[in-house]
C-alpha positions in Angstrom: 0.0 0.0 0.0 1.3 3.5 -0.8 1.1 4.7 2.8 3.4 2.0 4.0 5.8 2.6 1.1 5.9 6.3 1.8 6.4 5.8 5.5 9.4 3.5 4.8 10.8 6.1 2.4 10.5 8.9 4.9 12.1 6.7 7.6 15.0 5.9 5.2 15.6 9.6 4.7 15.8 10.2 8.4 18.4 7.4 8.9 20.5 8.1 5.8 24.2 8.5 6.7 26.3 11.4 5.7 23.5 14.0 5.3 22.7 16.9 7.5 19.6 17.1 9.6 18.2 19.8 7.4 18.7 17.7 4.3 17.0 14.8 5.9 14.0 17.0 6.7 14.0 18.4 3.1 14.0 14.9 1.7 11.2 13.9 3.9 9.0 16.8 2.9 9.7 16.2 -0.8 8.8 12.5 -0.4 5.5 13.5 1.2 4.7 16.1 -1.4 5.2 13.5 -4.1 3.5 10.6 -2.4 0.4 12.0 -0.6 -2.6 12.3 -2.9 -3.7 15.9 -3.4 -0.6 17.2 -1.7 1.3 19.9 -3.5 3.9 20.8 -0.8 4.9 19.5 2.6 6.6 20.9 5.7 8.6 19.1 8.5 9.7 21.1 11.5 11.6 20.3 14.6 10.8 22.6 17.6 12.1 22.9 21.1 10.6 24.7 24.1 12.4 27.8 25.4 13.7 27.4 28.9 15.3 29.9 31.3 18.9 30.5 30.3 18.5 30.1 26.6 19.9 32.9 24.5 17.4 35.7 23.7 14.9 34.1 26.0 12.9 37.3 26.5 12.4 37.6 22.7 10.6 34.3 22.5 9.1 33.9 26.0 6.2 31.4 26.0 7.1 30.2 22.5 8.7 27.1 21.0 11.7 27.8 18.8 12.7 26.1 15.5 15.7 23.8 15.7 15.5 22.8 12.0 13.0 22.5 9.2 12.5 21.2 5.7 10.1 22.3 3.1 9.5 20.7 -0.3 8.9 24.1 -2.0 10.4 27.5 -1.4 6.9 29.2 -1.3 5.9 27.0 1.6 9.2 27.8 3.4 8.4 31.5 3.0 4.9 30.9 4.4 6.3 29.0 7.4 8.8 31.8 8.1 5.9 34.2 8.1 4.1 32.0 10.6 7.2 31.9 12.8 7.8 35.6 12.8 4.1 36.5 13.4 3.4 33.6 15.7 0.2 32.7 13.7 -0.7 29.9 11.4 -1.5 26.1 11.4 2.0 24.8 12.1 2.5 27.2 15.0 -0.9 26.3 16.4 -0.1 22.5 16.1 3.0 22.8 18.1 1.5 25.2 20.6 -1.5 23.0 21.4 0.2 19.6 20.6 -2.9 18.7 18.6 -3.6 18.1 14.9 -4.7 21.2 12.9 -6.8 20.9 9.8 -7.5 23.7 7.4 -10.2 23.3 4.8 -9.7 26.7 3.2 -7.5 29.4 4.7 -9.9 32.0 3.2 -12.6 30.6 5.5 -10.4 30.8 8.6 -10.5 33.4 11.3 -7.9 31.8 13.6 -4.9 33.5 12.0 -5.9 36.8 10.4 -2.3 37.8 9.7 -1.6 34.5 7.8 -4.6 34.5 5.4 -3.0 36.6 2.7 0.4 34.9 3.0 -1.3 31.5 2.8 -3.1 32.3 -0.4 -0.1 33.9 -2.0 2.1 30.9 -1.1 -0.3 28.3 -2.4 -1.3 27.1 1.1 -5.1 27.0 0.8 -5.7 23.7 2.7 -3.5 21.6 5.0 -3.3 18.9 7.7 -0.6 19.2 10.3 0.3 16.6 13.0 2.7 17.1 16.0 4.8 14.3 17.4 7.2 14.2 20.3 10.9 13.7 19.5 13.7 13.3 22.1 12.2 16.0 24.3 11.5 18.2 21.3 8.5 18.2 18.9 8.2 17.3 15.2 5.4 18.8 13.2 4.5 17.1 9.9 2.3 19.0 7.5 0.8 18.3 4.1 -0.4 21.3 2.1 -2.4 22.0 -1.1 -2.8 25.0 -3.3 -6.6 24.5 -3.6 -9.4 24.6 -1.1 -10.7 21.4 0.5 -8.0 19.3 -1.1 -8.0 16.7 1.6 -10.5 14.4 3.3 -9.3 15.2 6.8 -11.0 12.2 8.4 -9.1 9.9 6.1 -5.9 11.8 5.9 -5.2 12.7 9.5 -4.2 9.1 10.5 -1.9 9.0 7.5 -0.1 12.2 8.5 0.1 10.9 12.0 1.8 7.7 10.7 4.2 9.7 8.6 5.1 12.0 11.5 5.7 9.0 13.8 8.0 7.3 11.2 9.9 10.6 10.7 10.4 11.0 14.5 11.4 7.4 15.1 13.9 7.5 12.2 15.5 10.8 13.4 15.6 9.4 17.0 17.3 6.1 16.0 19.8 8.0 13.9 20.7 10.2 16.8 20.1 13.4 14.8 19.0 15.5 17.8 20.9 14.1 20.8 23.9 16.4 20.7 23.0 19.2 23.1 25.6 21.6 21.8 24.4 21.2 18.2 20.8 21.8 19.4 21.9 25.0 21.1 23.6 26.1 18.0 20.5 25.5 15.9 18.4 27.3 18.4 20.6 30.3 18.4 20.5 30.3 14.6 16.8 30.1 14.5 16.2 32.9 17.0 18.9 35.1 15.4 17.2 34.6 12.0 14.0 36.0 13.5 15.9 39.0 14.9 17.5 39.6 11.5 14.2 39.5 9.7 12.9 42.1 12.2 15.9 44.3 11.5 15.4 44.0 7.7 11.7 44.8 8.1 12.7 47.9 10.1 15.1 49.0 7.3 12.4 48.7 4.7 9.8 50.4 6.8 12.1 53.4 7.3 13.2 53.6 3.7 9.8 53.2 2.1 7.3 54.4 4.7 5.4 51.1 4.8 4.2 48.9 7.7 5.6 45.7 9.0 3.3 43.5 6.9 4.2 45.3 3.7 7.9 45.1 4.6 7.8 41.4 5.1 5.9 41.0 1.8 8.7 42.8 0.0 11.2 40.4 1.6 9.1 37.4 0.6 8.9 38.5 -3.0 12.6 38.8 -3.3 13.1 35.4 -1.6 10.6 33.9 -4.0 12.2 35.3 -7.1 15.6 34.1 -6.0 14.4 30.8 -4.5 16.1 31.4 -1.1 14.7 31.7 2.4 13.4 35.0 3.7 16.0 34.9 6.5 18.8 34.8 3.9 17.3 37.8 2.0 17.0 39.7 5.4 20.6 38.9 6.3 22.0 40.2 3.0 19.9 43.4 3.4 21.1 44.0 6.9 24.7 43.5 5.8 24.4 45.8 2.9 22.7 48.5 5.0 25.4 48.2 7.6 28.1 48.5 4.9 26.4 51.6 3.3 26.0 53.4 6.6 29.4 52.6 8.1 31.7 55.6 8.4 34.5 55.8 5.8 38.1 55.7 7.0 40.3 58.6 6.1 
């Protein structure tokens, strides 16, 4: 049956030797996007709770932070980064409540008003997201579609749960997230990425007289055109701004 084959494929990506955790998550998401009927993109995210003593704790108090993630398509990666920076959206809600989240049509949703426009623009009209525990962290596994009501949630939810559990078990057995120092480095990178995006938004807002949502949209458009993550576009903008405003040496 296709579900079992897909679950085995996802498990194999999690245990493959020589690849980075991020690559494993990317390959899992690509396999899901290809294998789940009706799915046009998939997203796999590893989260960890913020605890006292973590860097920049005050900036993310009460939130989970991203350790690593993989997205089958760049548009979905951009949409997820928007969820993360605004703290709104189906993936964020799934990890916050530790419960499956189903979206029939984002245009009919009132749970995440700041995500509606981004979801439509990024081709994320409907989705099913399932959270699963992983070595003291949480894995969220989401399948997404560019059209409304693409999934039979009753039938698909157990499938997504199975895929999430296979992904978590594979990553656990491969020891991908047992190195505390590496986890701390990923956490710092994730939180720093959020801070850099906020800096870049501030630069755009000051230069163009727009609000934060419009500034993020401009970052998203550049990221989409260049097929890179929003955080990378933000980092380049912040670096270019710093270089242009640095005092010249005599």
